[in-house]
Steps between C-alpha positions, in 0.01 A plus 500: 500500500765752406674401174777650273505385139847504341470500121763442240495605135510209259486694179446880430152587646452143645513476878435179702523425871854398589391430854253626764588569859213442752469562871280193588504572867286814454138498377298809406135515444538786243742485205584868549641442840713209382630714218580783736701262726686357209586852375624600845716190538639550148587861571683396823691237292600763247628720779717208617639460153571877480672498843717198430533501123409135502211315329555216752410745787186589318406122475598438862271796608203341325584146633515659853156637453363148413507489129561176312536422138418118481127558512244356246257748337171338484196641325191497714207293404205717379275369781754523783462746776738793520 
């Protein structure tokens, strides 16, 4: 599914995920197409921020596209199907 990782710097050179936005309503068979969709959605959100000068407009754009932030990241089991 399309995902956008939002890192934060804890110490110089040390970055950790602050949060991850995901679009759970959309599933892609290939990772490349999910990445392409996330990039396109993020570009659109940046355009909203540029037009309005508001980070909130950027966040609302992503929310309108179906992204959520309260999503658990689960590592797949080695034997689970893709």
